[in-house]
Backbone bond lengths (Angstrom), bond angles and torsions (degrees), N, CA, C in turn:
res aa  C-N    CA-C-N  psi(-1)  N-CA   C-N-CA  omega(-1)  CA-C   N-CA-C  phi
1 M - - - 1.501 - - 1.606 103.53 -
2 N 1.210 112.11 137.30 1.481 122.31 179.65 1.549 110.20 -75.66
3 I 1.382 114.95 133.92 1.388 122.16 -177.49 1.551 115.61 -61.96
4 N 1.356 113.26 -29.45 1.493 122.14 179.33 1.568 108.66 -68.87
5 K 1.374 117.35 -32.82 1.455 118.49 179.60 1.575 109.21 -68.61
6 I 1.350 116.23 -39.79 1.469 119.41 176.87 1.484 110.03 -66.39
7 E 1.241 122.53 -45.33 1.544 123.48 175.87 1.566 108.44 -56.13
8 N 1.273 117.89 -45.42 1.499 122.49 -176.52 1.563 105.93 -62.97
9 L 1.257 117.17 -39.32 1.471 122.08 -175.80 1.537 109.52 -61.00
10 F 1.329 119.17 -43.94 1.376 125.36 179.72 1.472 116.18 -93.32
11 A 1.290 123.80 6.44 1.422 128.09 -171.88 1.534 111.32 -62.39
12 G 1.312 117.09 -36.57 1.477 119.84 -178.64 1.516 113.09 -87.59
13 L 1.270 119.13 -3.96 1.517 124.43 -175.26 1.542 108.48 -78.44
14 S 1.307 116.50 123.14 1.421 116.92 172.78 1.481 108.74 -123.33
15 I 1.308 114.81 121.54 1.483 122.46 177.62 1.478 111.07 -104.41
16 Q 1.339 115.86 127.87 1.403 117.14 -177.35 1.512 107.93 -129.70
17 V 1.362 114.02 128.04 1.434 120.58 -173.61 1.550 103.85 -85.53
18 P 1.384 117.50 130.51 1.428 122.76 179.05 1.544 113.80 -52.93
19 G 1.273 121.43 125.67 1.440 125.54 178.33 1.491 111.96 88.85
20 S 1.328 122.18 -2.74 1.422 122.23 -168.15 1.566 108.68 -77.23
21 N 1.330 120.44 -22.40 1.417 123.79 179.60 1.564 115.86 -106.74
22 K 1.265 111.37 15.50 1.471 119.15 -175.27 1.510 109.74 -88.23
23 D 1.325 113.96 146.62 1.434 118.15 175.66 1.620 108.26 -86.29
24 P 1.327 115.26 161.89 1.450 119.50 -178.17 1.538 114.90 -55.17
25 D 1.366 116.07 -32.65 1.430 117.29 176.42 1.498 114.21 -60.54
26 S 1.310 115.70 -49.88 1.502 117.34 -177.43 1.595 110.82 -71.10
27 I 1.304 119.22 -28.39 1.336 119.85 173.17 1.595 112.59 -63.61
28 L 1.264 114.27 -43.59 1.442 119.79 177.03 1.546 111.65 -65.82
29 R 1.280 112.59 -35.15 1.569 116.15 178.96 1.584 105.09 -68.49
30 D 1.281 121.22 -42.48 1.434 124.38 -178.05 1.519 110.67 -64.25
31 V 1.371 119.09 -44.24 1.423 123.22 177.73 1.517 108.98 -62.08
32 L 1.319 120.97 -47.11 1.443 122.77 178.64 1.497 112.10 -58.90
33 S 1.312 114.29 -43.45 1.542 119.02 177.35 1.524 111.73 -56.60
34 V 1.319 114.91 -49.10 1.478 119.36 -179.03 1.510 111.02 -63.47
35 V 1.340 116.75 -43.66 1.419 120.71 -178.51 1.485 111.28 -62.70
36 M 1.330 115.91 -45.51 1.478 119.71 176.10 1.465 116.52 -60.58
37 A 1.369 115.13 -36.98 1.423 121.24 177.98 1.633 109.79 -65.82
38 L 1.271 111.73 -44.29 1.493 117.98 -176.89 1.648 107.38 -68.16
39 V 1.305 117.27 -41.20 1.453 119.10 177.70 1.444 109.88 -63.17
40 G 1.338 118.27 -38.11 1.497 122.70 178.45 1.542 112.12 -62.26
41 V 1.322 114.65 -43.87 1.457 118.38 177.97 1.485 112.73 -65.90
42 V 1.377 117.07 -41.27 1.506 119.26 178.36 1.533 112.62 -66.04
43 V 1.331 114.96 -38.63 1.506 120.33 -177.82 1.508 108.51 -66.92
44 I 1.419 118.23 -45.34 1.427 118.93 179.31 1.554 112.63 -62.83
45 G 1.476 114.26 -38.99 1.416 116.03 174.39 1.512 115.58 -61.09
46 M 1.319 116.25 -38.36 1.503 119.31 -179.30 1.565 110.58 -72.85
47 F 1.356 116.95 -33.47 1.387 119.30 172.67 1.532 113.80 -60.89
48 L 1.351 115.75 -45.41 1.426 121.16 178.82 1.535 110.17 -66.23
49 Y 1.325 118.90 -41.27 1.420 118.50 -177.75 1.506 110.81 -71.07
50 G 1.336 117.33 -39.34 1.467 115.89 174.92 1.504 115.04 -69.24
51 G 1.287 118.38 -34.75 1.447 118.43 173.02 1.542 115.01 -67.72
52 F 1.370 114.48 -31.92 1.501 119.47 174.92 1.510 109.31 -64.12
53 L 1.359 113.99 -44.03 1.443 118.18 -178.15 1.543 110.65 -62.88
54 L 1.298 115.53 -41.93 1.495 120.82 -179.72 1.573 109.65 -64.30
55 I 1.351 118.00 -43.52 1.370 120.56 -176.75 1.487 112.52 -69.76
56 T 1.341 117.60 -38.62 1.454 116.86 -179.27 1.553 116.47 -95.78
57 S 1.353 111.73 15.21 1.534 115.93 -176.83 1.561 108.54 -71.28
58 A 1.298 120.74 -28.16 1.472 118.91 178.28 1.498 113.15 55.57
59 G 1.321 115.51 32.92 1.500 118.17 179.17 1.479 115.03 86.59
60 D 1.313 119.62 -2.62 1.494 125.02 179.21 1.595 104.11 -73.26
61 T 1.367 110.21 114.02 1.524 114.66 -175.64 1.486 112.73 -64.70
62 N 1.399 116.57 -29.16 1.497 117.64 179.02 1.520 108.21 -63.71
63 K 1.366 116.88 -47.71 1.445 115.98 -177.26 1.538 114.52 -68.70
64 V 1.339 116.27 -33.00 1.423 119.03 173.93 1.538 112.71 -61.61
65 Q 1.367 110.21 -44.11 1.576 114.26 178.80 1.477 111.32 -65.47
66 K 1.383 116.96 -41.08 1.580 120.50 177.88 1.500 111.08 -63.57
67 G 1.338 120.16 -41.93 1.425 124.64 179.14 1.523 111.89 -64.32
68 T 1.359 112.11 -47.07 1.514 113.84 177.97 1.480 114.49 -63.74
69 Q 1.388 116.27 -35.76 1.412 120.80 -177.95 1.582 109.44 -73.33
70 T 1.264 117.98 -33.49 1.499 120.94 174.45 1.508 111.40 -61.05
71 I 1.351 114.95 -44.97 1.506 120.11 -178.00 1.478 107.85 -69.84
72 V 1.325 121.42 -41.75 1.470 121.30 177.26 1.545 111.68 -63.45
73 T 1.292 116.43 -41.29 1.488 118.61 176.27 1.528 113.35 -63.35
74 A 1.312 116.52 -35.29 1.457 119.93 173.21 1.486 113.41 -61.97
75 V 1.287 116.96 -46.28 1.419 121.95 175.56 1.526 113.74 -57.69
76 V 1.345 113.79 -51.20 1.408 120.04 -175.83 1.586 107.81 -63.29
77 G 1.322 119.87 -43.14 1.421 121.05 173.16 1.476 118.62 -57.63
78 L 1.372 112.91 -36.64 1.463 118.58 178.12 1.537 114.07 -72.29
79 V 1.330 115.01 -34.16 1.494 122.81 178.16 1.540 106.88 -69.94
80 I 1.307 119.04 -44.20 1.502 124.36 -179.46 1.556 109.58 -59.50
81 T 1.393 111.85 -44.15 1.445 118.59 -178.19 1.487 109.95 -66.34
82 L 1.270 119.01 -44.81 1.497 123.07 -178.75 1.497 109.18 -65.03
83 L 1.277 120.86 -38.19 1.413 124.10 176.70 1.483 113.50 -65.70
84 A 1.353 114.23 -37.54 1.464 120.42 178.40 1.474 108.22 -65.36
85 V 1.291 119.73 -43.10 1.440 123.99 -177.91 1.583 109.78 -68.75
86 L 1.288 114.17 -37.93 1.514 114.92 173.33 1.477 116.13 -64.28
87 I 1.352 116.00 -39.96 1.439 120.93 174.74 1.484 111.04 -63.63
88 I 1.258 121.96 -45.19 1.487 125.49 176.22 1.450 109.55 -59.38
89 N 1.318 120.36 -43.52 1.457 124.67 177.96 1.572 110.97 -62.25
90 F 1.270 115.51 -44.96 1.513 122.77 176.90 1.513 109.64 -57.40
91 I 1.392 120.18 -51.48 1.378 121.19 178.33 1.482 113.68 -61.35
92 A 1.333 113.80 -43.65 1.520 116.61 179.33 1.472 110.70 -62.52
93 R 1.294 120.89 -37.33 1.537 120.99 179.26 1.515 107.48 -68.11
94 L 1.367 121.39 -36.04 1.463 121.80 174.38 1.507 108.64 -57.75
95 L 1.282 118.22 -41.16 1.460 121.78 -179.52 1.522 115.58 -81.76
96 G 1.393 117.13 0.57 1.400 120.71 177.00 1.491 115.27 86.11
97 V 1.319 118.62 19.70 1.485 124.50 176.18 1.493 112.46 -103.40
98 D 1.251 115.77 128.95 1.556 121.27 173.09 1.492 108.96 -97.82
99 L 1.359 116.62 102.03 1.433 120.37 -177.67 1.538 112.89 -78.50
100 W 1.366 116.72 -22.29 1.381 119.94 -176.04 1.563 111.33 -92.35
101 K 1.251 118.94 5.30 1.455 120.92 178.94 1.528 113.24 -51.72
102 S 1.395 115.44 -39.80 1.422 117.36 -177.21 1.479 116.11 -66.39
103 L 1.412 115.38 -21.67 1.424 118.64 176.21 1.552 116.04 -73.23
104 N 1.312 114.28 -18.25 1.419 118.86 178.31 1.553 115.52 -102.39
105 Q 1.304 117.49 7.95 1.435 123.58 178.30 1.521 114.26 -67.83
106 F 1.275 122.38 -22.86 1.414 125.00 178.11 1.411 118.02 -98.78
107 S 1.349 116.02 -3.46 1.456 116.55 -178.41 1.522 113.49 -94.33
């Protein structure tokens, strides 16, 4: 088979790797969105687990303490994550990058 025939066969094929043509701003936006989604899932899971421990404790002080500590840990983790995102946003704005531009694209 002639190599030119193979090249002509794939001449119109265009393969694009996801994220390969993105600028650093949009990559950072995507990473922050994924991190915030994952943190949200983990926090909801920890709230549910802590609440389940509290409900099923039946007066057992160890379960009550463990459930309360789980909920407090979830809140602290959420606050730390939100503060980290705010700090990243503040630094990005100092550098002239609008990280929240993608949130306003549908309005």
